[in-house]
DRENPA-593366 format. One line per 4 residues: number of its first residue (from 1); their letters; for each residue x, y, z of C-alpha. Coordinates in Angstrom, 2 decimals, decimal comma. Layout:
NUM	A	X Y Z  ... .
// end
This chain:
1	MPHT	-28,08 9,87 -15,65  -24,92 8,44 -17,25  -21,88 10,71 -17,14  -19,50 11,67 -19,90 .
5	LDAD	-15,85 10,81 -19,55  -14,65 14,17 -18,28  -12,55 15,56 -15,44  -15,43 15,32 -12,95 .
9	AVRM	-16,02 11,67 -13,86  -12,36 10,82 -13,23  -12,50 12,55 -9,87  -15,65 10,62 -8,99 .
13	WCGL	-14,01 7,39 -10,16  -11,03 7,91 -7,86  -13,31 8,56 -4,89  -15,54 5,54 -5,55 .
17	ALDA	-12,55 3,24 -6,14  -10,91 4,43 -2,94  -14,08 3,84 -0,92  -14,53 0,39 -2,42 .
21	LGRA	-10,91 -0,59 -1,76  -11,29 0,64 1,80  -14,20 -1,74 2,30  -12,43 -4,63 0,55 .
25	RADI	-8,93 -4,00 1,87  -8,93 -6,56 4,69  -10,47 -9,23 2,44  -7,87 -8,63 -0,26 .
29	DAIN	-5,05 -8,75 2,29  -6,43 -12,06 3,56  -6,23 -13,78 0,13  -2,78 -12,43 -0,76 .
33	VYPV	-0,80 -15,61 -1,53  1,02 -14,67 -4,75  3,76 -13,73 -5,51  4,50 -13,55 -1,76 .
37	ADGD	2,02 -14,36 1,00  2,72 -11,19 2,97  -0,89 -10,11 3,44  -0,63 -6,53 2,18 .
41	TGTN	-2,01 -6,40 -1,38  -5,24 -4,71 -0,33  -3,35 -2,17 1,74  -0,91 -1,47 -1,09 .
45	LYLT	-3,67 -0,97 -3,63  -5,58 1,29 -1,26  -2,55 3,50 -0,68  -1,77 3,62 -4,41 .
49	VESA	-5,28 4,78 -5,30  -5,29 7,16 -2,35  -2,21 8,87 -3,78  -3,87 9,05 -7,20 .
53	AQAV	-7,05 10,54 -5,72  -5,12 13,17 -3,79  -3,27 14,20 -6,95  -6,60 14,61 -8,74 .
57	DAAF	-7,98 16,71 -5,88  -4,83 18,84 -6,03  -5,39 19,43 -9,74  -8,92 20,70 -9,05 .
61	NGHA	-7,79 22,80 -6,10  -4,95 24,32 -8,10  -7,28 25,49 -10,85  -9,82 26,81 -8,33 .
65	ATAA	-7,11 28,92 -6,70  -6,24 30,77 -9,91  -7,50 34,26 -10,57  -9,81 32,98 -13,30 .
69	ASRP	-11,03 30,12 -11,09  -10,81 27,72 -14,03  -11,58 24,03 -14,02  -9,08 21,35 -15,02 .
73	TLAD	-9,45 19,51 -18,31  -9,65 15,76 -18,70  -5,99 15,78 -19,78  -4,99 17,65 -16,61 .
77	VVRA	-6,82 15,23 -14,36  -5,82 11,90 -15,92  -2,18 12,98 -15,97  -2,45 13,95 -12,31 .
81	MAHG	-4,08 10,63 -11,51  -1,32 8,66 -13,24  1,43 10,72 -11,61  -0,13 10,38 -8,17 .
85	ALIG	-0,39 6,60 -8,57  3,21 6,40 -9,79  4,73 8,23 -6,84  2,48 6,50 -4,32 .
89	ARGN	2,58 2,95 -5,74  3,08 0,23 -3,13  3,94 -3,40 -3,63  3,80 -5,51 -6,77 .
93	SGTI	0,10 -4,98 -7,51  0,14 -1,28 -6,66  3,04 -0,74 -9,06  1,21 -2,58 -11,85 .
97	LAQL	-1,97 -0,60 -11,15  0,04 2,62 -11,49  1,17 1,48 -14,93  -2,39 0,60 -15,91 .
101	LRGM	-3,52 4,11 -14,98  -0,60 5,59 -16,89  -1,62 3,63 -19,99  -5,17 4,94 -19,72 .
105	ADVL	-3,90 8,47 -19,19  -1,70 8,27 -22,29  -4,73 7,70 -24,49  -7,27 9,89 -22,73 .
109	ADGA	-4,93 12,87 -22,33  -3,70 12,69 -25,93  -7,25 12,54 -27,22  -8,30 15,52 -25,14 .
113	AAGD	-5,21 17,52 -26,08  -5,86 16,84 -29,76  -9,26 18,50 -29,43  -11,45 15,39 -29,60 .
117	PPAG	-14,97 15,90 -28,33  -14,83 13,08 -25,74  -14,11 14,23 -22,28  -17,35 16,06 -21,85 .
121	DGAG	-15,40 19,31 -21,86  -17,25 20,73 -24,81  -20,36 18,70 -25,56  -23,21 18,69 -23,10 .
125	AGDC	-26,27 16,47 -22,97  -28,31 19,01 -24,87  -25,83 19,70 -27,66  -26,50 18,39 -31,13 .
129	DAPA	-23,03 16,85 -31,17  -23,66 14,88 -27,98  -24,18 11,49 -29,72  -20,89 11,87 -31,58 .
133	AGAA	-19,19 12,92 -28,37  -20,62 9,88 -26,61  -19,30 7,56 -29,30  -15,88 9,17 -29,06 .
137	DADG	-15,96 8,77 -25,28  -16,69 5,05 -25,66  -13,99 4,54 -28,28  -11,48 6,48 -26,16 .
141	LRRA	-12,16 4,27 -23,14  -11,76 1,11 -25,25  -8,38 2,29 -26,53  -7,34 3,45 -23,05 .
145	LRRA	-8,03 0,06 -21,49  -6,15 -1,73 -24,28  -3,16 0,60 -23,89  -3,26 0,04 -20,13 .
149	ADLA	-3,05 -3,75 -20,47  -0,28 -3,55 -23,08  1,85 -1,21 -20,96  1,39 -3,33 -17,83 .
153	YLAV	2,66 -6,44 -19,63  5,70 -4,52 -20,86  6,47 -3,31 -17,33  6,62 -6,81 -15,81 .
157	AHPV	9,86 -8,67 -16,49  8,25 -12,13 -16,49  4,44 -11,93 -16,85  2,41 -14,71 -15,23 .
161	EGTV	-1,13 -15,65 -16,20  -3,78 -15,86 -13,52  -2,74 -12,52 -12,05  -3,80 -8,90 -12,28 .
165	LTVA	-2,32 -8,83 -15,80  -4,79 -11,47 -16,98  -7,64 -9,53 -15,42  -6,49 -6,31 -17,13 .
169	VAAA	-6,48 -8,00 -20,54  -9,96 -9,40 -19,93  -11,20 -5,91 -19,06  -9,79 -4,53 -22,30 .
173	EGAQ	-11,31 -7,37 -24,33  -14,68 -6,93 -22,66  -14,60 -3,21 -23,47  -13,64 -3,95 -27,09 .
177	RAAG	-16,66 -6,19 -27,60  -19,11 -3,75 -26,01  -21,50 -1,65 -28,04  -23,14 1,52 -26,81 .
181	DVAA	-22,01 4,53 -24,82  -19,06 4,95 -22,48  -21,06 3,67 -19,51  -21,81 0,44 -21,37 .
185	VARA	-18,11 0,06 -22,21  -17,11 0,58 -18,57  -19,66 -1,98 -17,38  -18,43 -4,48 -19,98 .
189	AYEG	-14,85 -3,98 -18,87  -15,88 -4,61 -15,27  -17,82 -7,76 -16,15  -14,97 -9,07 -18,31 .
193	ARTA	-12,51 -8,52 -15,49  -14,87 -10,10 -12,98  -15,24 -13,23 -15,10  -11,47 -13,47 -15,56 .
197	LRAT	-10,93 -13,08 -11,83  -13,14 -16,10 -11,08  -10,96 -18,16 -13,44  -7,60 -17,27 -11,86 .
201	PGQL	-7,47 -20,30 -9,48  -7,45 -22,51 -12,59  -4,43 -20,67 -13,96  -2,18 -20,54 -10,88 .
205	DVLA	-1,66 -23,62 -8,70  -0,85 -21,53 -5,61  -4,30 -19,91 -5,84  -6,03 -23,25 -6,31 .
209	RAGV	-4,27 -24,73 -3,27  -5,31 -21,79 -1,12  -8,85 -21,74 -2,52  -8,68 -18,04 -3,45 .
213	VDAG	-8,72 -15,78 -6,48  -5,77 -13,52 -7,26  -5,59 -10,65 -4,77  -4,21 -8,11 -7,24 .
217	GYGL	-6,88 -9,05 -9,77  -9,55 -8,67 -7,11  -8,26 -5,17 -6,41  -8,32 -4,23 -10,10 .
221	VTVL	-11,90 -5,46 -10,45  -12,76 -3,26 -7,46  -11,17 -0,24 -9,14  -12,98 -0,95 -12,42 .
225	GGLA	-16,23 -1,21 -10,49  -15,66 2,36 -9,35  -15,16 3,43 -12,97  -18,38 1,71 -14,08 .
229	EALS	-20,33 3,38 -11,26  -18,84 6,81 -11,98  -19,85 6,65 -15,66  -23,22 4,89 -15,34 .
233	GESP	-24,47 6,22 -12,02  -25,30 2,67 -10,96  -23,41 0,36 -8,62  -22,05 -2,70 -10,46 .
237	AALA	-22,87 -6,23 -9,41  -21,17 -6,97 -6,12  -18,15 -9,23 -5,98  -18,37 -12,53 -4,12 .
241	PARP	-16,75 -12,61 -0,66  -12,98 -12,81 -0,94  -12,17 -14,73 2,20  -10,25 -17,95 1,46 .
245	RPAT	-12,16 -21,20 1,72  -10,67 -24,07 3,72  -8,28 -26,08 1,58  -6,98 -29,61 2,00 .
249	PAPV	-3,68 -29,34 3,86  -0,68 -30,01 1,65  1,76 -32,72 2,76  4,49 -31,45 5,04 .
253	ASDG	7,99 -31,83 3,65  10,47 -33,91 5,58  12,42 -30,83 6,66  9,33 -29,25 8,17 .
257	QGPG	9,10 -26,64 5,39  5,76 -27,47 3,79  4,05 -25,16 1,31  2,48 -23,20 4,13 .
261	ACPA	5,60 -22,96 6,26  7,69 -19,83 6,59  11,46 -20,23 6,50  13,35 -18,35 9,15 .
265	DGAP	14,85 -16,10 6,51  13,49 -14,95 3,19  10,02 -15,05 1,72  7,45 -17,58 2,94 .
269	DGGP	7,84 -19,58 -0,27  11,63 -19,71 0,00  12,04 -16,87 -2,50  14,05 -13,68 -2,09 .
273	AFEV	14,21 -12,15 1,37  13,49 -8,50 0,60  11,07 -6,33 -1,33  12,77 -3,18 -2,59 .
277	IYLL	10,80 -0,23 -3,97  12,02 3,21 -4,92  11,27 6,14 -7,15  13,98 6,82 -9,70 .
281	EADD	14,87 9,85 -11,77  16,64 8,47 -14,85  16,49 8,51 -18,65  15,10 5,67 -20,74 .
285	TAVT	18,46 4,23 -21,78  19,62 3,94 -18,17  16,38 2,19 -17,19  16,87 -0,44 -19,90 .
289	ALRE	20,20 -1,41 -18,34  18,67 -1,23 -14,86  15,98 -3,75 -15,80  18,61 -6,23 -16,95 .
293	RLDA	20,66 -5,84 -13,79  17,70 -6,14 -11,41  16,31 -9,11 -13,33  19,57 -10,91 -12,66 .
297	LGDS	19,40 -10,02 -8,94  15,91 -11,27 -8,13  12,33 -11,70 -9,30  8,91 -9,98 -9,36 .
301	LVVV	10,58 -7,13 -11,23  8,23 -4,32 -12,26  9,52 -0,99 -13,56  6,83 1,53 -14,44 .
305	GGDG	6,73 5,18 -15,40  8,43 7,27 -18,05  9,40 10,83 -18,91  12,32 10,67 -16,51 .
309	LWNV	10,43 9,36 -13,45  10,08 5,67 -12,66  8,80 3,43 -9,88  11,00 0,37 -9,38 .
313	HVHV	9,81 -2,78 -7,61  11,81 -6,00 -7,17  12,22 -8,95 -4,78  15,88 -9,69 -3,97 .
317	DDAG	18,16 -11,26 -1,40  20,66 -8,38 -1,64  18,66 -5,22 -1,01  21,80 -3,10 -1,05 .
321	AAVE	22,68 -4,27 -4,55  19,20 -3,37 -5,79  19,50 0,15 -4,42  23,06 0,44 -5,76 .
325	AGIQ	21,76 -0,47 -9,21  19,33 2,43 -8,94  22,14 4,80 -7,94  24,10 3,80 -11,03 .
329	AGRP	21,05 4,39 -13,23  20,03 7,75 -11,80  18,75 9,23 -8,54  16,70 6,86 -6,38 .
333	YRVR	14,65 8,24 -3,51  11,75 7,21 -1,26  13,52 3,88 -0,87  11,40 1,27 0,93 .
337	ITHF	12,90 -2,08 1,93  10,72 -4,75 3,53  11,91 -8,08 4,92  9,44 -10,76 3,88 .
341	GAAA	10,03 -12,86 6,99  8,68 -10,06 9,18  5,85 -9,33 6,74  4,80 -12,97 6,64 .
345	RKAG	4,74 -13,22 10,44  2,59 -10,11 10,55  0,25 -11,53 7,90  0,09 -14,85 9,71 .
349	AGAP	-1,25 -13,13 12,78  -4,50 -12,64 10,88  -5,81 -9,86 8,73  -7,69 -7,10 10,52 .
353	DRPG	-11,43 -6,99 10,17  -11,22 -3,38 9,06  -8,53 -1,04 7,84  -6,62 0,90 10,44 .
357	PAAV	-5,86 4,63 10,55  -2,61 4,09 8,67  -4,63 4,19 5,47  -5,43 7,89 5,92 .
361	LPDQ	-2,88 10,62 5,43  -2,24 12,42 8,73  -3,17 15,96 7,84  -6,10 15,32 5,52 .
365	PGAQ	-8,89 17,59 6,80  -11,91 15,73 8,05  -10,29 12,39 7,32  -12,04 9,19 8,25 .
369	DPTG	-10,89 5,63 8,13  -11,78 3,79 4,91  -14,85 2,18 6,44  -16,40 5,53 7,24 .
373	GPRA	-15,69 5,75 10,96  -14,16 8,85 12,53  -10,40 9,02 12,70  -8,73 9,05 16,11 .
377	ERAT	-7,41 12,39 17,35  -3,76 12,77 16,47  -1,09 13,24 19,11  1,28 16,17 18,83 .
381	RAVV	4,68 14,46 18,98  6,03 10,96 19,41  9,34 9,11 19,49  10,01 5,85 17,61 .
385	AVVP	13,05 3,95 18,90  14,71 0,82 17,52  15,84 -1,42 20,38  17,63 -4,80 20,48 .
389	GDGL	15,83 -6,36 23,46  12,46 -6,78 25,17  13,63 -5,05 28,35  14,69 -1,99 26,37 .
393	AVLC	11,33 -2,04 24,58  9,56 -1,89 27,96  11,88 0,91 29,08  11,11 2,92 25,96 .
397	AEAG	7,39 2,35 26,36  7,56 3,59 29,95  9,30 6,70 28,65  6,45 7,26 26,20 .
401	ATAV	8,22 6,03 23,05  7,07 3,49 20,48  9,63 0,68 20,32  10,56 -1,36 17,26 .
405	ATRP	12,39 -4,48 18,42  15,19 -5,91 16,31  15,90 -9,60 15,90  19,35 -11,20 15,59 .
409	GEPP	20,44 -11,04 11,97  17,17 -9,41 10,94  17,26 -5,61 11,13  13,95 -3,83 10,70 .
413	ASGE	13,08 -2,53 7,25  12,06 1,05 6,63  8,48 -0,18 6,17  8,41 -1,41 9,77 .
417	LVDA	9,54 2,00 10,98  6,93 3,71 8,83  4,26 1,44 10,31  5,46 2,39 13,80 .
421	VRRT	5,25 6,08 12,88  1,69 5,58 11,68  0,74 3,77 14,89  1,75 6,80 16,91 .
425	AARE	-0,86 8,88 15,08  1,36 11,90 15,76  1,93 15,00 13,68  5,60 15,14 14,66 .
429	VVLL	7,88 12,13 15,11  11,50 11,72 16,20  13,23 8,50 15,13  16,05 6,92 17,13 .
433	PNDT	17,74 4,19 15,01  20,21 3,32 17,83  22,49 1,58 15,33  24,85 3,01 12,72 .
437	ELHH	23,69 0,40 10,20  20,10 1,62 10,52  20,69 5,30 9,78  19,80 4,96 6,10 .
441	TAAA	16,76 2,84 6,95  15,54 5,46 9,43  16,17 8,24 6,90  14,06 6,37 4,32 .
445	AAAQ	11,28 5,92 6,87  11,40 9,61 7,78  11,17 10,54 4,10  8,11 8,33 3,69 .
449	ARAE	6,53 9,82 6,82  7,09 13,34 5,47  5,45 12,31 2,21  2,41 11,36 4,29 .
453	GVRA	2,29 14,72 6,04  4,18 13,90 9,24  7,01 16,15 10,38  9,87 13,72 11,02 .
457	AVIP	13,48 13,94 12,17  16,17 11,29 12,65  18,63 11,60 15,52  21,71 9,61 14,43 .
461	TRSA	22,01 7,50 17,58  24,50 4,66 17,22  23,63 2,67 20,34  20,67 2,00 22,59 .
465	VQGI	22,34 3,94 25,41  22,46 7,04 23,21  18,77 6,54 22,58  18,14 6,32 26,33 .
469	AALA	20,02 9,58 26,83  17,99 11,27 24,10  14,72 10,02 25,59  15,72 11,32 29,02 .
473	VHEP	15,68 14,93 27,77  12,72 14,57 25,40  10,15 17,25 26,14  7,00 17,40 23,95 .
477	GRSF	6,17 20,85 25,34  9,15 22,39 23,55  9,10 23,35 19,91  9,95 20,49 17,57 .
481	DEDV	13,31 21,97 16,56  14,33 22,70 20,15  13,41 19,18 21,22  15,38 17,62 18,36 .
485	VAMT	18,42 19,77 19,18  18,27 18,83 22,88  17,88 15,13 22,14  20,67 15,20 19,57 .
489	SAAG	22,96 16,98 22,02  22,26 14,43 24,78  22,89 11,51 22,43  26,09 13,05 21,13 .
493	ATRY	27,38 13,58 24,67  27,02 9,87 25,43  29,91 7,58 24,60  29,00 3,96 24,18 .
497	AELA	30,62 0,56 24,44  29,51 -3,00 23,92  30,86 -6,33 25,03  30,64 -9,29 22,71 .
501	VAER	32,02 -12,82 22,50  34,13 -13,60 19,42  32,71 -16,39 17,26  35,92 -17,09 15,35 .
505	QSWT	39,54 -16,06 15,04  39,82 -12,62 13,53  41,97 -9,55 13,15  40,76 -6,53 15,16 .
509	MAGV	41,97 -3,02 15,99  43,27 -4,47 19,27  45,05 -7,45 17,72  44,09 -11,03 16,89 .
513	CQAG	41,19 -12,53 18,82  40,31 -16,20 19,18  36,89 -17,81 19,28  35,46 -17,34 22,78 .
517	DVLG	37,44 -14,19 23,60  35,54 -11,26 25,11  35,71 -8,16 22,92  35,39 -4,70 24,45 .
521	MIDG	34,19 -2,38 21,68  34,26 1,37 22,34  32,39 3,66 19,93  32,14 0,81 17,45 .
525	DVAL	35,79 -0,31 17,40  37,39 -3,23 19,25  39,54 -1,61 21,94  40,22 -4,51 24,30 .
529	IGSE	40,40 -8,29 24,12  39,90 -10,28 27,34  39,16 -13,76 28,56  36,50 -12,98 31,17 .
533	LAAT	33,47 -10,74 30,75  33,41 -8,86 34,06  37,14 -8,13 34,04  37,00 -6,93 30,43 .
537	AEAV	34,02 -4,72 31,27  35,96 -3,17 34,16  38,87 -2,41 31,83  36,48 -0,81 29,31 .
541	LDRM	34,91 1,34 32,04  38,31 2,52 33,29  39,40 3,48 29,79  36,21 5,39 29,04 .
545	LASG	36,03 7,16 32,42  39,66 8,25 32,16  38,44 11,12 29,98  35,66 12,02 32,43 .
549	GEMV	32,03 11,19 32,97  29,16 11,74 35,37  26,82 8,84 34,70  27,38 5,19 33,76 .
553	TLVL	24,52 3,26 32,18  24,71 -0,54 32,13  22,27 -2,42 29,91  22,35 -6,13 30,74 .
557	GAGL	21,87 -8,71 28,03  19,71 -11,81 28,26  21,10 -14,28 30,77  23,79 -12,03 32,24 .
561	PDEV	24,03 -12,75 36,00  23,09 -9,95 38,40  26,41 -10,54 40,14  28,21 -9,05 37,14 .
565	AERL	26,18 -5,84 37,37  26,80 -5,62 41,13  30,54 -6,10 40,59  30,65 -3,35 37,94 .
569	ERHV	28,62 -0,94 40,11  31,04 -1,52 42,95  34,01 -1,03 40,62  32,71 2,36 39,47 .
573	REGH	31,82 3,46 42,99  35,22 2,57 44,41  37,40 3,70 41,53  35,65 6,77 40,13 .
577	FAVD	34,51 9,40 42,60  31,15 11,12 42,08  30,14 8,93 39,12  26,64 7,46 39,37 .
581	TVVY	25,59 4,13 37,89  22,17 3,05 36,62  21,38 -0,52 35,56  18,69 -1,70 33,11 .
585	QGGQ	17,65 -5,23 32,19  17,81 -4,83 28,42  17,25 -8,44 27,47  19,21 -8,09 24,20 .
589	PTAP	20,12 -11,59 22,92  23,43 -10,73 21,21  25,46 -8,29 23,32  25,91 -9,44 26,95 .
593	LIIG	26,48 -5,85 28,05  26,02 -2,34 26,64  27,69 0,56 28,42  26,95 4,26 28,19 .
597	IE	29,00 7,13 29,65  27,45 10,58 29,93 .
// end
């Protein structure tokens, strides 16, 4: 029995679309080659629709909890769906999908609020006005799909054909040509989108070279299939498999950077290095200026939303400037910054055969993974630590923490920390950034984790040795607050130092250094300049221990001789009574030695 376009149908649509994206997620990730081949379009679309579906469920639950136990109207539900997609939008395609849903909500909510009979909120199958209501439903869906496509084009700074935008227009045109009830219109929109999707390789060279259709378009067709099934009661024709077909290898450029190569920095195609996404509270006039500024900074700019709340997505080389632009326009929050080099390496490792538990919010009762399997039991508490070397990563793992390794010149993005939080499958997570420059990144990751139902706290550790001290007193059996306080206290009681080799002549707090000089940095400032590493390290230890200390921690960098560690242990033992020394092979590639004093 076909359904009317009412609140229940929208709820069913969200559920069917989410299930379908869960099944297709890995395939969509695998064909993600445009605008950046970072292998996450399916994941981003799944998480966007998941947020929309949860907002719809919340609208139903909120009405059920009232004294009158009312049911939400179509207007209530479509607005909730659009808002949920907006605040949960991920990536380029997820942001565009959020705008498509907003466009549909604009039309459907306005029609319902004006008292139109569509929506199934007043005309049942047995009412004499049912045929008129059905016609109004169909016309409302046609107008909603057209509004959706128009708004999506306006949201993208530089629209490109052969993408999800093209598929959205085809869906609207297919709906416009369709005769019959709302189910027939939904099926026509799906078929129009499906036909357009098959044509996308002929519109974008990058798709043709890879032998794939557009990943974002594939996701939209999947979502529209859920709509057609919700309104008709019948599953639409299945999509063809989305896995890429083998393509003829492109010639390799003389510098080794062929079309399939990934530069050491930046996006795989040589584009901007970072994806920046944030929610923004700002008025319309401020957003107009923001668009212009971000468009000058990078590409793939999409700004969606309205009524004071916006979702901003852009690819840039200067992530800080993109966030700063948001601060000047209003109040940005839920900032997510992803380095494309790391994302491309992750994508290159191969897409998973099935979605992982990260796709399910942590505290959703009875949650399963998107393929229908049972979700793994969640741990109570976990620690995520950022570390600069493989040896430190092993040390953290032995202490029960999840380590996120940094790379020289490539700090982890908040998205990497969020992924690490999800891998822990814990209800409570403590983050140890272990670097002053990563405090904001860790705070953004914690905010995202909280939005997904995880209780998260950041301990502002500024060095790996402070993280080691915090881990040493970590006790999951304590209450979360008590554990965080104890770990914070231990980190704060640990002074830190680092030895580095100057790369060029420079002014420092300790005077002018020359290239090749050994710099002894205490608590982040250059305190000593020496010519030999071991002797400079001894001087740093003497200065730090002059104010007291019970324990010295030495973290040895990659390639540092054991003789240096033995010399420093002997120096502490002979010159500082009752002070113990512990040595770790940190393996960090940049700092030859990290020192901690507790």
